[in-house]
C-alpha positions as CSV (number, residue, x, y, z in Angstrom):
1,M,0.2,-0.1,0.0
2,E,1.0,3.7,-0.7
3,M,0.5,6.5,1.1
4,A,-1.2,7.8,-2.1
5,Q,-3.9,5.4,-2.3
6,L,-4.7,5.5,1.1
7,D,-4.8,9.5,0.9
8,A,-7.5,8.8,-1.6
9,L,-9.4,6.3,0.4
10,V,-10.1,8.4,3.5
11,A,-10.5,11.4,1.1
12,V,-13.5,9.6,-1.0
13,V,-14.9,8.4,2.1
14,D,-14.8,11.6,3.7
15,E,-16.1,13.6,0.8
16,G,-18.4,10.4,-0.4
17,S,-17.5,11.0,-4.1
18,F,-14.3,10.9,-5.9
19,D,-14.9,14.5,-7.5
20,G,-15.0,15.8,-4.0
21,A,-11.8,13.8,-2.7
22,A,-9.8,15.1,-6.0
23,R,-10.8,18.9,-5.1
24,R,-9.2,17.7,-1.4
25,L,-6.2,16.3,-2.9
26,H,-5.7,18.2,-5.9
27,V,-5.6,16.1,-8.3
28,T,-7.9,14.8,-11.3
29,P,-10.5,12.2,-10.1
30,S,-8.9,9.7,-12.8
31,A,-5.9,10.0,-10.7
32,V,-8.3,9.3,-7.4
33,S,-9.8,6.5,-9.3
34,Q,-6.4,4.3,-10.1
35,R,-5.0,4.6,-6.8
36,I,-8.6,3.0,-6.0
37,K,-8.3,0.5,-8.1
38,A,-4.7,-0.3,-7.5
39,L,-5.0,-0.3,-3.5
40,E,-8.3,-2.7,-4.0
41,S,-5.7,-5.1,-6.4
42,A,-3.4,-4.9,-3.7
43,V,-6.0,-6.2,-1.6
44,G,-7.2,-8.2,-3.1
45,T,-11.2,-7.2,-2.5
46,V,-13.6,-3.9,-3.0
47,L,-13.2,-1.1,-0.6
48,L,-15.7,1.3,-1.9
49,R,-19.6,0.5,-2.9
50,R,-20.2,3.6,-5.6
51,A,-23.1,4.3,-4.5
52,R,-24.5,8.2,-3.6
53,P,-22.4,8.9,-1.4
54,V,-20.0,6.4,-1.4
55,V,-19.5,4.4,1.4
56,A,-16.7,1.8,2.5
57,T,-17.9,-1.9,2.6
58,E,-17.7,-3.5,5.7
59,L,-13.9,-4.4,5.0
60,G,-13.2,-1.5,3.4
61,T,-14.3,0.1,7.0
62,D,-11.0,-1.8,8.3
63,Y,-8.8,-0.5,5.8
64,V,-10.4,3.5,6.2
65,R,-9.1,3.3,9.9
66,L,-5.4,1.5,8.8
67,A,-5.2,4.3,6.6
68,R,-6.5,7.2,9.2
69,Q,-3.6,5.8,11.8
70,V,-1.0,5.6,9.2
71,L,-1.4,8.9,7.8
72,A,-1.9,10.3,11.6
73,V,1.6,9.1,12.5
74,V,3.3,9.8,9.3
75,H,1.9,14.0,9.3
76,E,2.9,13.8,13.0
77,S,6.3,12.2,12.7
78,G,7.2,14.6,9.6
79,L,7.7,11.3,7.3
80,P,7.4,12.4,3.3
81,G,4.1,11.1,2.0
82,G,1.2,13.0,3.3
83,T,-1.7,14.7,1.3
84,D,-1.3,15.4,-1.8
85,G,-0.8,19.5,-2.4
86,A,-0.5,19.8,1.5
87,P,1.7,22.6,2.3
88,A,4.9,20.7,4.7
89,T,3.0,23.3,7.9
90,A,-0.7,22.1,7.3
91,L,-2.0,21.4,10.6
92,P,-3.1,17.4,10.8
93,R,-6.9,16.9,10.6
94,V,-8.5,15.3,13.3
95,P,-12.4,14.1,13.0
96,L,-14.4,13.8,16.2
97,A,-17.4,12.7,16.9
98,I,-19.4,14.6,19.7
99,N,-23.2,15.0,20.9
100,G,-25.1,18.3,20.5
101,D,-25.4,19.0,23.8
102,S,-21.7,18.8,24.8
103,L,-20.8,20.4,21.5
104,N,-23.2,23.4,22.3
105,T,-22.1,24.1,26.4
106,W,-18.6,22.7,26.9
107,A,-16.8,20.9,24.5
108,M,-16.1,23.8,22.4
109,A,-14.1,25.2,24.6
110,A,-11.7,22.3,24.9
111,L,-11.5,22.3,20.9
112,A,-10.5,26.3,21.3
113,R,-7.3,25.0,23.7
114,V,-6.0,23.0,20.8
115,A,-6.9,25.1,17.7
116,D,-3.5,25.5,17.3
117,L,-2.7,22.2,16.8
118,A,-5.0,20.4,14.7
119,V,-8.0,21.3,12.2
120,F,-11.2,19.2,13.8
121,D,-13.4,17.6,12.0
122,V,-16.9,17.4,14.2
123,H,-19.2,14.8,13.1
124,R,-22.5,15.9,15.4
125,E,-24.0,12.6,16.5
126,D,-26.0,11.6,19.7
127,Q,-23.7,10.3,22.3
128,D,-25.4,6.6,22.6
129,H,-24.3,6.1,18.9
130,S,-21.5,8.1,18.5
131,A,-19.2,4.9,19.2
132,E,-20.3,3.8,16.0
133,L,-18.3,6.2,13.9
134,L,-15.1,4.9,15.6
135,R,-15.9,1.5,15.0
136,S,-16.1,2.5,11.1
137,G,-13.0,4.4,10.5
138,E,-14.8,7.6,10.3
139,V,-13.2,9.4,13.7
140,M,-10.3,8.8,15.9
141,A,-12.2,9.9,19.3
142,A,-16.0,10.8,20.3
143,I,-17.4,11.5,23.1
144,T,-20.0,8.3,23.9
145,T,-22.2,6.7,26.8
146,Q,-20.2,3.8,26.1
147,A,-18.0,2.7,28.8
148,R,-16.5,-0.4,27.2
149,P,-13.6,0.6,25.1
150,V,-14.7,0.0,21.3
151,Q,-11.8,-2.4,19.9
152,G,-8.5,-0.6,19.2
153,C,-9.4,2.3,21.4
154,S,-9.3,3.5,25.0
155,A,-11.9,4.7,26.9
156,V,-11.8,7.7,30.0
157,R,-15.0,8.7,32.4
158,L,-15.4,12.7,31.6
159,G,-18.7,13.0,33.9
160,V,-22.5,13.4,34.1
161,M,-24.6,15.5,31.9
162,R,-27.9,16.1,34.1
163,Y,-31.1,16.7,32.5
164,R,-34.2,18.5,33.9
165,P,-37.9,18.4,32.7
166,F,-39.1,21.4,31.8
167,A,-42.1,23.2,29.9
168,V,-43.6,27.1,30.2
169,P,-45.8,27.3,33.1
170,A,-49.4,27.2,31.1
171,F,-48.5,24.1,30.0
172,V,-47.7,22.8,33.2
173,R,-51.4,24.0,34.2
174,R,-52.8,22.5,31.5
175,W,-51.4,18.8,31.1
176,F,-49.6,18.6,34.6
177,P,-52.5,19.8,36.7
178,E,-52.0,16.9,39.3
179,G,-48.3,16.3,38.9
180,V,-46.2,14.3,36.8
181,T,-48.5,11.2,36.6
182,P,-48.0,8.4,34.1
183,D,-51.1,9.5,32.4
184,A,-50.4,12.8,32.0
185,L,-46.9,12.0,30.7
186,A,-48.9,9.2,27.9
187,H,-51.1,12.6,26.9
188,A,-48.8,15.6,27.0
189,P,-47.1,16.2,23.7
190,V,-42.9,15.9,24.3
191,M,-40.0,17.5,22.6
192,M,-37.4,14.7,21.0
193,F,-34.2,16.1,19.3
194,D,-34.5,13.4,16.8
195,R,-35.1,9.7,16.6
196,K,-32.1,8.6,18.5
197,D,-33.2,10.8,21.4
198,D,-34.0,8.5,24.2
199,L,-34.0,11.0,27.2
200,Q,-37.2,11.6,27.2
201,D,-38.5,7.9,27.3
202,R,-35.7,7.1,29.6
203,Y,-37.3,10.2,31.8
204,M,-40.7,8.7,31.3
205,R,-40.2,4.5,31.7
206,E,-39.0,6.2,35.1
207,R,-41.5,7.7,36.5
208,A,-44.9,5.2,34.3
209,G,-42.9,1.9,34.9
210,R,-43.4,1.6,31.0
211,A,-42.8,2.9,27.6
212,L,-45.4,5.4,26.7
213,E,-46.3,7.0,23.5
214,P,-47.5,10.4,23.8
215,P,-47.2,13.0,21.0
216,R,-43.7,13.8,19.5
217,H,-42.3,16.7,18.1
218,Y,-39.0,16.7,16.2
219,I,-36.1,19.2,16.5
220,P,-33.3,18.0,15.6
221,S,-31.3,21.3,16.6
222,T,-29.6,22.4,20.3
223,A,-31.0,26.0,20.4
224,D,-34.1,25.4,18.5
225,Y,-34.9,22.8,20.7
226,A,-34.9,24.7,23.9
227,R,-36.3,27.6,22.2
228,A,-39.2,25.2,21.3
229,I,-40.0,24.2,24.8
230,A,-40.2,27.9,25.8
231,H,-42.7,28.5,22.9
232,G,-44.6,25.8,24.6
233,L,-44.9,23.2,21.8
234,G,-44.1,20.5,24.4
235,W,-42.2,19.7,27.6
236,G,-38.5,18.0,27.1
237,L,-35.5,18.1,29.0
238,L,-32.5,20.6,29.6
239,S,-28.9,20.8,30.7
240,A,-28.5,23.8,33.4
241,E,-26.5,25.8,30.5
242,H,-29.9,25.6,28.1
243,S,-32.3,25.8,31.1
244,D,-31.1,28.5,33.7
245,P,-31.8,31.5,31.3
246,L,-35.1,30.6,30.9
247,L,-35.5,30.2,34.4
248,A,-34.5,33.1,35.1
249,G,-36.5,34.9,32.6
250,G,-39.6,33.2,34.5
251,R,-40.4,31.9,30.6
252,V,-40.1,27.9,31.9
253,E,-40.9,25.9,35.2
254,A,-39.6,22.3,36.4
255,L,-42.2,19.9,36.0
256,E,-40.9,18.6,39.5
257,P,-38.4,19.7,41.6
258,D,-36.2,17.0,42.2
259,G,-36.8,15.2,38.5
260,H,-34.0,14.4,36.1
261,V,-31.9,12.1,34.1
262,D,-28.3,11.9,34.3
263,V,-26.3,10.9,31.5
264,E,-22.2,9.7,32.4
265,L,-19.9,10.6,29.2
266,Y,-17.3,9.0,28.3
267,W,-13.8,9.9,25.8
268,Q,-12.8,7.2,23.3
269,Q,-10.2,7.2,21.1
270,W,-7.7,5.3,19.3
271,S,-5.3,3.5,21.1
272,L,-2.7,4.1,18.7
273,R,-1.0,7.2,20.6
274,T,-0.1,10.4,18.7
275,P,0.9,13.6,20.4
276,V,-1.8,15.9,19.0
277,L,-4.7,13.2,19.6
278,D,-3.0,13.4,23.2
279,A,-3.2,17.0,23.5
280,V,-7.2,17.1,22.2
281,A,-7.8,14.1,24.7
282,R,-6.0,16.5,27.3
283,A,-8.1,19.5,26.8
284,V,-11.3,17.3,26.4
285,R,-10.6,16.4,30.2
286,Q,-10.0,19.4,31.4
287,A,-13.2,21.0,30.2
288,A,-15.3,18.1,31.0
289,A,-14.2,18.5,34.9
290,D,-14.9,22.2,34.9
291,A,-18.2,21.5,33.2
292,L,-19.7,18.1,34.4
293,L,-20.6,16.7,37.7
294,P,-18.2,14.0,39.1
């Protein structure tokens, strides 16, 4: 395997097309295609599905992960063979998976601390699903709820994000006149971030002892999600960073004083160590220590 072939493999997967990879590598699409064909011939199997977007095959994901690791080591060691067309002083690219709430609250401060060491390609992914991006080789590290390390990775506990249930006062009076009861939860409209969001369902299962199917609104943006609750569309769980300003302005109230859902977060990264990835990990751990519950 040649470095140019590994560069091409990663670029095609990241960009989703041969044309996109060609623009990133400053070569022609034909050159990218030739490199991929040569790599596939060398390993004796197809590594990419030529779909829209182009995706790695099952075996291809293993080669993508290997390619990222090799390229990271090559780039940071200063060895020849880096990305085509990139200047010698180009910063290493670090793909990460970070859940929306962390990204919109404490995680951005961590990235800012090491912004002079790398460029970041952040994949916003639900914390319960971000480990899948590690398995597929799409990212080098992830903030996840999974304590058990993905194969080839290490895991470190970061802390706890606490979420509490809120709604506007008029909504609480209408839908929860007798408090948070199973019947009220079964009928009150609830706010969901997206279809991977399980927080509200966890809260309802704990209160009702069973799964409930109330009317659901889906708002896949952290800021807009909090805004939707403040406008009275439904009740939903918010972190302190998003609920405190609304509480201070009297726009929302808690459904119950002590009700909450705790989400334990972990940092998982490749076991293959590089100075830049280690620096990112230290920054993330420090920012988490400052912002999360122990």
